[in-house]
N, C-alpha and C positions, 0 to 999 in steps of 0.2 A: 485418417487423422492427419495424413501428410497433404496440404493444400497446396496447388501448383502455383498460384499467384494471392499474396496477402496484401492489401492496400492499407496505408495509415495516412489518416487524414485530420491535422489539427483542425480543431473546432474554434475559429476565430470569434472574437466578440466577447469572451467571457471576461467580465470586468473583475476588479479586485473584489474579493470576497468579504463580507464583515459578518460578525456574530448575529445570528437572528434571520440572516439572508433565505429565503426559499431557494435551495440550490437545485432542485428539480425544475422550478419555473423559468431559474435563469438559463439552465441548459436547454430547456425546451425553446425557449426564446432565440437563443444563439444558434442551435440546430435549424429554427426554421429561418432565421435572417441569412443564414449562410446557403438555404436553399438546398441543405442536404437531405434529400429523400432517403429515409431509412429503410433498410430491408432486412428481411427475415435474418435472424443470427448475426446481425452486425453487434459488435462489442464496443461499449464505450467504456474508457479507461479514463479514471479521473486521478489526478493528483491527490494525495493524501493531505497535501496544505490546505486544500480548498474546502475539502471535507470537514478537517479540524477548526478551520476559521469559522464556517458558518455554524459549527456546533458550540463555538465560543469557548475552545479549548485553551484559553491563554491563562498564565499565570505570572503575576508580577513578582518579580524577585523580591522588591520592597517587602511585599507581605509575608515571606518566608523567614521563620527562625530554623537556622539550623540545629539539628541535634548533635551530641557527643559524636556518635557514630559518623554522621556525616562531616564533621570536621575532621575527622580522623582519615577519612577517605580522600577528603579535599588536599590533605596535606600529601598525601601519598600521590596524588594524581596532579596536582597543581590546579586543580578546577575550583571555581566559585563554591564554596561550602551551601550556599543556598540552592546552586544549581543541584548539586550532588543530593541536598534534601528532596527535592522533587523527584530525581531519578529514583532515590530509593522507594519514595511513595508509590511510583508506577510500575516497581518491581516485583518479583517474589524471590528473586535470588541475583546476587553478584557474582557474575560467573569467572571474569578475570579483570585485572586492574594493573596498571603501572603508570608511569607519567605520561600524562596527556590522553590516556585512553582509560574508558570504565564500559566494560561490558556487561550487561544486563540480561536477565531473562524477565520480559516485560510481562505484565499479570494476565495479557491475553495469549502468552506462549512464545512470542517472538524473542530470539535471543539477537541483540543488535546493541551497537554503540549508544550509551546514553539512556537506554529504554525509550530510544526515537524522541527524546526531548529535544528541542531544536531551536534556535535563533536566527536560523537563515530564511530570506524569503518572506519575512513578516514585518510590518510596521513597527517602529520602536517609538511611539510618541514623546517619551521622555528618556532619550538616550538607549542605552543597551539593557533595559530593564526589564524585559518580559522575555516568556519562552511559550512555544506551542507544542501541546501534549498530542498523542495520538487520537484518532477517533475512539468514541467509547465503544461501538459494537460495528466493527467494519462489515462484516456480513451482514447484518440486520440492516445498516444503512444502505449497503447495496440492492438488497431486496426491495425496500421502501422506494428508492429511486427508481427502479426497474418498473415496479408497479405503476408507477405515475408517468413514467416514459413510454412503456406500452399503452396504458389507457390513453395516452395522447395520440401516438402515431400509429396505432393499429397493427404492429408487427410484434413477433415474439423476439425480445433483445437478451443480450446479457450486460451485467455492469460490473467493472472490476474498481477498486481502489488500489494503485501502486505508491509503492516508496522505494526509497534508495538504499539499499543495504549493502554494508562491505561482508566479506566472506573469508572463513577462516583460513583459507588455504591459497587465497587468490588477492592481488592487488587490486584496487580499484573497485568502485561500487557499480551494482545492476540494480534495475527495477525488479521490484517483488510485489505480488500480489498482496496484500493485508487483508481485502474482502474481496468476494466473488458472489455473483448471484447469476444463475441461468444458463451457467455450463457447468462442465465437471472440470473443478479445479486441479484434481488428480484424477488421470485417465488411467485406469489398470488396463493392460494389454496383456497379463498373464494368460496363456493358452494361445494367443494367436501365433500364426505361423511367421518366421523370418523370412528372408529371401530365397532359402533353400528348404522351406517347409518344416523346419524344427521349431517347435512351440516355444515360446519365450516362457521363461519360467519365475522372472523376478520383475520384470520391465515395467514401471510405472511413469508416466509422464506428468511433469508438473506444469500442465496446460496453462495454468492462470500466470504463472510466474512467467513463461515464455512469451505469451502474451504483453505481459506487465513490462518485461524487459523489451521489446520491440517497440511499444509506445514511449518508452522513454527515450528512444534515439530522436523522436520528434518532438517530446517534450522540453527535453533539455534539462540542464540542471542549474542555471544561473539567472539570468535577466530575460530569459527569452519571452516568458508568460503565454505559455501555451498549456495550459492546466487540464484539457480535456483533449483526448485522442479518439477518433472512429476508428475501429479495426474492422476490416471487412473480408472476408474469403477463408475465416478459420473454420475448419471441418472437425467437428468432433462426434461425427456418426449418430446412432442412437443411445451413446453413452449418457447414463443418468447424470443429472445436476448433483454436485457436491460443492460445499462451501469452501473458502480458504482455509479455513481452520483444519482441514483434513491434511492440508500440506505441512502441518507441523507435526516434526517428530515428536514422540512422546520422550520424555528423559529417561524412562527406564531402557529404550532401544539407542539411546544417544551414547556410543561408545569411547567419546571424547570428553563427555562433560563429566 
């Protein structure tokens, strides 16, 4: 599992993505133009924003009519009631809220601020009037993109979609895997020996999250414009592929919710 060297390479030349764009074709063209010869088990990490943009996951606030519940939450949090209505529509549960903060359990299982509904790093043709939602099926999208990329380049690859998450017990955001295909997003090491031969009893490695966080170092969080990162050198041995949804802790085992 522990690689001695890992490389992070930003893929240059990825343009601003628009609804309906063929993201696989755009990535293939950018990788080829940069003369990046892909190798077996290379991992391509994509920023959530470009996937959501290609899927057309925009919502115009002008088209939203807030419900009474959204208006009540908006008063408590100081947020736009139309934004709160969109967050409610994307969520199965509101986990916590206070002034300026709304933590929700997204319908895909992610517990995150605003259910991933975001206004940063997107174009606003008529002011601040629209938001971008998370991809519909991150694991499925990763599998589709991986299939296209493998067919073109002729090597076995892995594809991740990452996003920036806050954490309950730590300040700041880190990259987290929303979707994964081609690697074990959650790698089980139970039974393997530690340094002194003692079998590990509970250790599981969030491999996809570790890769996603590393890629975020290269992507950046603001105006860098580097939404695709090639990660090379990760070793997951013979462990079977597992999707990113395996990383989501079931609510019944969540001791804090």
